[in-house]
N, C-alpha and C positions, 0 to 999 in steps of 0.2 A: 795269047801266048805268054808264058811266064818270062819275064824280063831277066836279063843277065844279072843285074844288081840284086834282084829278089833271090835268085839262086845262091849268089855269093853270101848275102846276108843270112840266108837260111843255114848255110854251112858254118859261117862265122859272123855272128851278129856284131862283133867289134871290128870287123875288117874295115880298113880305110883304103880307098882306091879311087882312081879316076879312069875313065874310058871314053871313047868316042862311039856314039851310036850303040849298036849291039855287037861290036867287033871285039872278040876276045883278045885278039893280038894287040889291041891298043891299051890294054889294062896296064896301069902303073900302080904298083902296090906302095902304099904310104904308111908312115908312122910305125914302121917295124912290123907291119902285117906280113905274115908268111904267105908266099904265093900259093894259090890253089890251082890245081891242074885243070886244064880245059875239060878233060874227060870227067873229072869229079863235078865240075859245074854243069856240064851237059847232063850227067846222070841225075843231079839234083833238080835241074829244070824239068826233066822227064817225069821224075817222081812228083814234083809239085803240080805239073800239068795234069797228070793222071788223077791226083786228088781233087783238083779244081773241076775237071771234066765230070768226075763221079757225082758232083753235087749240082749239076746243071738243072735237074728237076727242082731243086730247092729254089734256085734263082727264078725259074719260070713260074713256079707256084706263087712266090712272093709277089710277082707282078700281076698275077691273075686274081688274087684274093681281093675282095672289096676292102675299102678302107675300114679301119676299126670302128669308126662311128657308124658306118653303114651296117657292119656286122652286128653291132649292139642294137641298132634299130630293128634288124631282122629278128634278133633274139627276143626283144621286147614284144614285138608283134606275135611271135610264136608263143611266148608265155601267155599273152592275153588270149590267144586262140586255143590254149591248152594243147599246143603242138610241140612240146619239148621232147620229141622222139624223132624218128627218121622221116616223119611226114612234114616236118617244119621246113620253112624256106631257108633258114640258116644252115641246117644240116644238108639240104639239097645243094646249096651253093658250095659248101666245103667239099662234099662228096664229088661233085662234078670237077672241081679243080684238081683234086687228088686223082680221080679216075683218068682225067685228061693228061696228067703228068705223073705217071707212076714212078716209083723208085725202080731203078734198073736192076 
């Protein structure tokens, strides 16, 4: 979940404030920062959360790809075997990760 401070900083990167936990009612605006309404912060949180959720497939893919050195080893072996097409092991690995985690 997008945190309160992340939404406030997305609205006003120069905002100075303190708060307790995730309780909007405890915000104290500092340094001449203009108060931001709770509804504006909640709307920004929802917007940021939607953007974050939309990229779940990217985070999942990143965790499932082999390490770069292992991918390079696969590519080397595919080159040596003249398999720089969709029959190579590197291509099969990448395709499986992408197929298992499609863009929504």
